[in-house]
C-alpha positions in Angstrom: 89.1 -61.7 -1.4 86.5 -60.9 1.3 84.3 -57.9 1.4 84.4 -55.5 4.4 81.5 -56.1 6.7 79.3 -53.1 7.5 78.9 -52.3 11.2 75.4 -53.3 12.4 72.7 -50.9 13.5 73.9 -48.1 11.3 72.0 -44.9 12.2 69.1 -44.1 9.9 68.2 -40.6 8.7 65.2 -39.3 10.9 61.9 -38.4 9.4 61.7 -34.7 8.6 65.4 -34.4 8.4 67.5 -33.4 5.4 65.6 -33.8 2.1 66.0 -37.1 0.5 67.1 -37.0 -3.1 64.1 -37.5 -5.4 61.5 -36.9 -2.6 59.9 -33.4 -2.9 57.8 -34.0 0.2 60.6 -34.5 2.6 60.6 -31.8 5.2 63.4 -29.4 6.1 65.0 -29.6 9.5 62.7 -28.1 12.2 59.8 -27.8 9.8 56.7 -30.0 9.6 56.3 -32.1 6.5 53.7 -30.8 4.1 50.5 -32.6 3.7 50.4 -35.0 0.8 47.9 -34.2 -2.0 44.5 -35.8 -1.6 43.7 -36.0 -5.2 41.0 -33.3 -5.0 42.3 -30.1 -6.7 39.6 -28.0 -5.0 40.0 -29.5 -1.5 42.2 -26.7 -0.1 40.7 -23.7 -2.1 38.7 -21.1 -0.2 35.0 -20.9 -0.8 34.1 -19.0 -4.0 32.6 -15.6 -3.5 28.8 -15.5 -3.9 28.4 -11.8 -4.7 26.5 -11.2 -1.5 28.6 -9.3 1.0 26.4 -10.4 3.9 26.2 -14.1 3.0 28.5 -15.1 5.8 26.4 -13.5 8.5 24.4 -15.7 10.8 20.7 -15.2 11.2 19.9 -12.6 13.8 23.0 -10.5 13.1 22.4 -6.8 12.6 23.3 -4.6 9.7 27.0 -4.3 8.8 27.2 -0.9 10.4 25.9 -1.9 13.8 22.2 -1.1 13.1 19.2 -3.3 13.3 16.9 -4.3 10.5 16.6 -1.9 7.6 14.4 1.1 8.5 11.0 1.1 6.7 9.6 4.7 6.5 6.1 5.1 7.7 3.5 6.1 5.2 2.8 9.8 5.1 0.1 11.0 7.3 -3.1 12.0 5.7 -3.9 15.2 7.5 -4.5 17.7 4.7 -7.8 19.1 6.0 -8.3 21.6 3.2 -7.8 19.1 0.5 -10.1 16.7 2.2 -12.8 19.2 2.3 -12.3 20.1 -1.3 -12.5 16.4 -2.3 -15.7 16.1 -0.2 -17.3 19.0 -2.1 -16.3 17.6 -5.5 -17.5 14.2 -4.7 -20.8 15.6 -3.4 -21.4 17.5 -6.7 -20.7 14.4 -8.8 -22.7 12.0 -6.6 -25.6 14.5 -6.4 -25.9 14.7 -10.2 -25.8 11.0 -10.5 -28.5 10.6 -7.8 -30.7 13.2 -9.5 -30.4 11.4 -12.9 -31.4 8.1 -11.3 -34.3 9.7 -9.4 -35.5 11.6 -12.5 -35.2 8.5 -14.7 -37.4 6.3 -12.5 -39.4 9.3 -11.2 -38.9 8.3 -7.6 -36.2 8.4 -4.9 -34.3 5.4 -3.8 -33.0 5.1 -0.2 -30.0 3.0 -1.2 -28.9 5.7 -3.6 -29.0 8.3 -0.9 -26.9 6.1 1.3 -24.5 5.5 -1.5 -24.1 9.2 -2.1 -23.2 9.9 1.5 -20.8 6.9 1.7 -19.0 8.0 -1.4 -18.5 11.5 -0.2 -17.3 10.5 3.2 -15.0 7.8 2.0 -13.3 9.9 -0.7 -12.8 12.9 1.7 -11.3 10.8 4.5 -9.0 9.0 2.1 -7.4 12.3 1.3 -7.9 14.4 4.4 -7.7 11.7 7.1 -10.0 11.2 10.0 -10.0 14.8 11.0 -13.3 15.9 12.6 -13.5 18.8 10.3 -13.3 16.6 7.2 -16.0 14.2 8.6 -18.3 17.1 9.4 -17.8 18.7 6.0 -18.6 15.3 4.4 -21.8 15.0 6.3 -22.9 18.5 5.4 -22.0 18.1 1.7 -23.8 14.8 1.6 -27.0 16.4 2.7 -26.5 19.0 0.0 -25.7 16.3 -2.6 -29.0 14.5 -1.8 -30.9 17.8 -2.0 -29.2 18.6 -5.3 -30.2 15.2 -6.6 -33.8 15.7 -5.6 -33.9 19.0 -7.4 -32.4 17.5 -10.5 -34.9 14.7 -10.4 -37.8 17.1 -10.1 -36.4 19.2 -12.9 -36.3 16.1 -15.2 -39.9 15.3 -14.3 -41.1 18.8 -15.0 -39.1 18.9 -18.3 -41.0 15.8 -19.4 -44.4 17.1 -18.3 -44.0 20.6 -19.9 -42.1 19.3 -22.9 -39.4 21.9 -22.5 -35.6 21.3 -22.4 -34.1 20.4 -19.1 -31.7 23.3 -19.3 -34.6 25.8 -19.6 -36.3 24.3 -16.6 -33.2 24.7 -14.5 -32.2 28.1 -15.9 -35.5 29.9 -16.3 -37.8 28.1 -13.9 -35.6 27.1 -11.0 -37.9 28.9 -8.6 -40.7 26.6 -9.8 -38.4 23.6 -9.1 -37.7 24.6 -5.5 -41.4 25.4 -4.9 -42.3 21.9 -6.2 -39.7 20.4 -3.9 -41.2 22.2 -0.9 -44.7 21.1 -1.7 -43.7 17.5 -2.4 -41.4 17.1 0.6 -42.5 14.6 3.2 -41.0 12.4 5.9 -39.2 10.2 3.4 -37.7 13.3 1.7 -36.0 14.4 4.9 -35.2 10.8 5.8 -33.1 10.5 2.7 -31.3 13.7 3.6 -30.5 12.2 7.0 -29.4 8.9 5.5 -26.9 10.7 3.3 -25.3 12.4 6.4 -25.1 9.2 8.4 -23.6 7.3 5.5 -21.0 10.0 5.0 -19.8 9.6 8.6 -19.7 5.8 8.1 -17.7 6.1 4.9 -15.2 8.5 6.5 -14.6 6.0 9.4 -14.3 3.2 6.9 -11.6 5.0 5.0 -9.8 6.2 8.1 
């Protein structure tokens, strides 16, 4: 008994038509077929967060709120004139005492020491009070006083050694003798050292400013 012959060119089911039994990737009518897996389980995952909210920004982009680069506050202005003058006075007293101890120890004055006194006073004052002309002028005046104080201390130390009396007694009871000795011994170099202190103070103030 013969079998019925199938008609030729039987229509085939189009791609993307009804799902084929056993094929989970066959598409639905009117829908594109899903992409086949590539074998990489991380291929379609979004990039992992880096913890930096601005990581995705391109170079040159501004801040997230529309501003430019983060604002850096300027350093506070050093314009405290009164404090600068007070620092100049304190530095002059300390530097003058040190200068006097050096001069009294070697029994002579040193020009470099006088310059150092002035520079220290001017630099310290300008560091605190800025480059205000009043601070610079005060530094110059106090530097002259510091060198003069150092000279008096040096003379007092020398007189203390010569008279074999305590230094405190020379300063406390015979200070007039000390100033008289300074006046008698003062010469061109003595006044030159005073001037060097003032000039160095101006230079130190400009260096700090």
